[in-house]
Each structure stands twice: as C-alpha cells, then as structure tokens.
C-alpha positions as CSV (number, residue, x, y, z in Angstrom):
1,M,13.1,-1.1,-7.3
2,E,11.3,0.5,-4.7
3,L,7.8,1.4,-5.2
4,T,9.5,5.3,-5.3
5,D,11.7,4.6,-8.5
6,Y,8.4,3.3,-10.3
7,F,7.0,6.5,-9.2
8,K,9.9,8.5,-10.4
9,I,10.0,6.4,-13.4
10,A,6.7,7.5,-14.4
11,Q,7.1,11.0,-13.3
12,R,10.1,11.6,-15.8
13,N,7.7,11.3,-18.6
14,N,4.7,12.9,-17.3
15,S,4.3,16.3,-18.0
16,S,0.7,16.5,-16.7
17,L,2.1,15.8,-13.5
18,N,5.2,17.8,-13.4
19,Q,2.7,21.1,-14.4
20,A,0.8,20.1,-11.4
21,I,3.7,20.0,-9.0
22,T,4.8,23.1,-10.5
23,M,1.4,24.5,-9.3
24,A,0.9,23.0,-6.3
25,K,4.3,24.7,-5.2
26,L,2.6,28.1,-6.1
27,N,0.4,27.9,-4.0
28,S,2.3,26.7,-0.9
29,R,3.8,28.9,1.7
30,G,6.7,27.0,1.7
31,D,6.3,24.4,3.7
32,K,5.6,20.2,3.3
33,I,3.9,19.2,0.1
34,W,2.3,16.0,-0.5
35,L,1.0,14.3,-3.6
36,V,-1.9,11.6,-2.7
37,G,-4.4,9.7,-4.6
38,G,-4.6,8.1,-7.9
39,A,-1.9,10.2,-9.2
40,V,0.3,8.1,-6.9
41,Y,-0.8,4.5,-7.3
42,R,-2.0,4.9,-10.8
43,P,1.5,5.5,-12.5
44,I,3.3,2.7,-10.2
45,V,0.3,0.5,-11.3
46,K,0.8,1.0,-14.5
47,I,4.8,0.6,-14.4
48,L,4.9,-2.6,-12.2
49,Y,2.1,-4.3,-13.5
50,S,2.3,-2.9,-17.2
51,Y,-1.2,-2.4,-16.6
52,P,-3.0,0.5,-18.7
53,T,-4.5,3.0,-16.1
54,I,-5.0,7.0,-16.8
55,N,-5.1,9.5,-14.3
56,Y,-6.1,13.1,-14.9
57,D,-6.6,14.2,-11.3
58,Y,-3.9,15.4,-9.3
59,D,-4.4,15.7,-5.4
60,F,-2.3,17.4,-3.3
61,I,-1.9,18.3,0.5
62,L,-0.1,21.6,1.8
63,E,1.0,22.0,5.1
64,R,0.5,26.0,4.4
65,I,-1.6,26.8,1.4
66,Q,-1.5,30.6,0.1
67,T,-4.6,32.5,1.5
68,K,-4.6,34.3,-2.1
69,P,-4.4,31.7,-4.9
70,P,-2.9,32.8,-7.7
71,S,-4.5,33.0,-11.3
72,L,-2.6,30.5,-13.9
73,I,-3.0,31.0,-17.4
74,G,-5.0,27.8,-19.1
75,F,-6.3,26.9,-16.2
76,K,-10.1,27.8,-14.2
77,L,-10.3,28.4,-10.2
78,T,-12.7,27.2,-8.1
79,R,-13.4,25.4,-4.8
80,T,-14.1,21.7,-4.1
81,R,-17.2,21.0,-2.3
82,F,-14.9,20.2,0.8
83,G,-13.4,23.7,0.6
84,G,-10.1,23.1,-1.3
85,L,-8.5,24.8,-4.1
86,R,-9.4,23.4,-7.7
87,Y,-7.6,24.0,-11.3
88,F,-8.8,22.5,-13.9
89,N,-9.2,22.6,-18.0
90,H,-10.2,20.3,-20.6
91,T,-7.3,18.1,-20.2
92,C,-6.3,18.0,-16.2
93,Q,-8.0,18.9,-12.9
94,I,-5.5,19.7,-9.8
95,D,-6.9,19.9,-6.0
96,L,-5.0,21.4,-3.4
97,Y,-6.6,20.8,0.3
98,A,-4.8,22.7,3.7
99,L,-3.3,19.6,5.6
100,D,-5.5,20.7,8.6
101,D,-8.6,20.5,6.5
102,A,-7.5,17.0,5.2
103,I,-7.6,15.2,8.5
104,E,-11.3,13.3,10.3
105,P,-13.7,15.8,10.6
106,E,-13.5,14.1,14.5
107,S,-10.1,15.2,14.9
108,Y,-10.6,19.0,14.0
109,P,-11.0,20.2,17.8
110,Y,-7.6,18.9,18.4
111,R,-5.5,19.7,15.1
112,V,-3.7,22.3,17.2
113,L,-1.8,19.9,19.2
114,M,-1.5,17.0,16.6
115,S,1.9,16.6,14.7
116,R,2.6,16.7,11.4
117,E,2.6,12.8,11.4
118,E,-0.7,12.5,13.2
119,K,-2.0,14.7,11.0
120,L,-1.1,12.9,8.0
121,N,-2.0,9.7,9.4
122,S,-5.5,10.8,10.3
123,Y,-6.3,11.6,6.4
124,F,-4.5,8.1,5.4
125,Q,-7.4,7.0,8.1
126,R,-10.4,8.4,6.5
127,V,-9.9,7.8,2.9
128,P,-12.2,4.7,1.9
129,F,-10.2,2.4,0.2
130,T,-6.6,1.1,1.4
131,I,-4.9,1.9,-1.9
132,Q,-5.9,5.6,-1.4
133,A,-3.9,5.2,1.6
134,M,-0.5,6.5,0.6
135,G,1.2,9.6,-0.6
136,Y,4.3,11.0,-2.4
137,D,6.8,13.4,-0.4
138,L,8.0,16.4,-3.1
139,D,10.4,17.3,-0.4
140,E,11.9,14.0,0.6
141,E,10.8,12.3,-3.0
142,K,9.4,9.3,-1.3
143,V,6.4,7.4,-1.7
144,F,5.3,6.3,1.5
145,G,2.0,5.0,3.6
146,D,2.0,1.3,4.7
147,K,-1.3,0.0,3.8
148,G,-1.6,1.9,0.4
149,I,2.0,0.2,-0.1
150,E,1.1,-3.2,0.9
151,A,-2.4,-2.6,-1.4
152,I,-0.2,-2.4,-4.4
153,L,2.0,-5.2,-3.6
154,N,-0.7,-7.5,-2.9
155,Q,-2.8,-6.1,-6.0
156,E,-6.2,-5.9,-4.1
157,V,-8.7,-3.4,-2.9
158,K,-10.1,-3.3,0.4
159,I,-12.1,-1.3,2.8
160,N,-10.0,1.5,5.1
161,N,-12.8,3.5,6.1
162,L,-16.2,1.8,6.4
163,A,-18.3,5.1,7.0
164,E,-16.5,6.8,4.3
165,C,-17.1,4.2,2.4
166,S,-20.8,4.2,3.0
167,R,-20.9,8.4,2.3
168,L,-19.1,7.2,-1.2
169,S,-21.7,4.6,-1.6
170,T,-24.7,6.9,-0.7
171,R,-23.1,10.0,-3.1
172,H,-22.9,7.7,-6.1
173,N,-26.1,5.6,-5.1
174,I,-24.0,2.4,-6.0
175,P,-23.7,-0.3,-3.2
176,I,-20.3,-0.7,-1.7
177,N,-19.3,-4.1,-3.0
178,I,-19.4,-2.5,-7.0
179,L,-17.5,0.6,-5.9
180,I,-14.9,-1.5,-5.0
181,E,-15.0,-3.7,-7.9
182,K,-14.9,-0.5,-10.0
183,K,-12.0,0.4,-8.2
184,A,-10.4,-3.1,-8.6
185,R,-11.2,-3.2,-12.0
186,S,-9.4,0.4,-12.9
187,L,-6.3,-0.9,-11.7
188,G,-6.5,-4.9,-12.9
189,F,-6.6,-5.8,-8.8
190,H,-8.9,-7.8,-7.0
191,P,-11.5,-7.0,-4.8
192,R,-11.7,-8.0,-1.4
193,Y,-15.1,-8.1,0.7
194,L,-14.3,-9.9,3.8
195,D,-14.1,-6.0,5.6
196,L,-17.5,-5.8,4.6
197,I,-18.8,-8.9,5.8
198,Q,-17.0,-8.2,9.3
199,G,-17.1,-4.9,9.5
200,I,-14.0,-2.8,10.7
C-alpha cells in the first residue's frame, strides 16, 4: 500500500482529526487546504510500524484564510506566536496558517511572484526535521513530500533545516542532537547526526 492508504485508514478511526479537518474548512475561503506535521506522519507510523505514537495537535496550511475566524462551540480561540489561528480545548489543539505566512522568511518579499507549489516547497524547506517535510492534500486526498516520505520509509529522523533546528534548540534550551533523539524515539525511529557533524 501507499502511505496515503495508511493515512486514510487512520483517518477513518480518528474523530478528532475529522473534526479538525471540518474546522479548517470552515476557516478556508474556498481554496486549497493541506494538513501538515505530526498529524500526518504519526498516524502513518502507528499503522505501518505498529508503534504506539499519539497526536493531539493538528496543523493546517490554508491557501486563503478567513479574515474573521468563526467562534466554535467547545473551543477557545487565540493566536500562535507566528500569527496563525489556534483553536484549543482540553483534548486537542488546531493551528491554522495562511500559505503566504508559512514560507521561509527570506522568501516573503517574493511571495507574490511564487506559485502555490513553490510556496509549499518553501515551507517544507523551513521545517527543522525531514520527517516534518510532508503533508496531506485534502482536495487530492494524497500524502506528499519526498523528504518526509523517505524519512518514514527509512525509519529515521535527520536535520532538514539547520538554522531552524538551532532556533528550536535555543528556544527549548536543548542540544540539537537531543532534539533529534527525542523526535526519533517518539516514533520508534533512528536518529541521524551526520548532517549535524558535516553541516548542511
């Protein structure tokens, strides 16, 4: 089976994920929506490798986001430190980001000239770890992102963006190699440090 098939199996049995998808659609202005992050790779890992990983956070990128987010019963609404929308309650957290805000900061001046695909690639280039460089297209119902897919198939976690890893390390006061180990251990994967030693 393809990784998309594993994700769809997980989706059928995950009411929280389906609720999060509904909320993302309510905040969309009718364009493309992508689920990214742990909500994509953790369910796949759980089924593919029978590893008991759990996800309570759902991150979405919306091509165009509503200017006035709706209030939803049972959820509080706030802003993330990156400016995205965050719905949360005692069981889950749902973060929504506009595609133009999800790209690498260096690309901000050129985003009006960038295609949808270029913006998505820019986002995948900015995430700290390779396992995070993947998503699920809600319209096409397909898992995509070569680096993330490769990380799942090879069962490993590597550095994807050294600068972002460094910022993450500073913010949490944890060495990068320990961050890699924690991420890998949470998935039953192997941590890889070669990029940390050689640089990227």
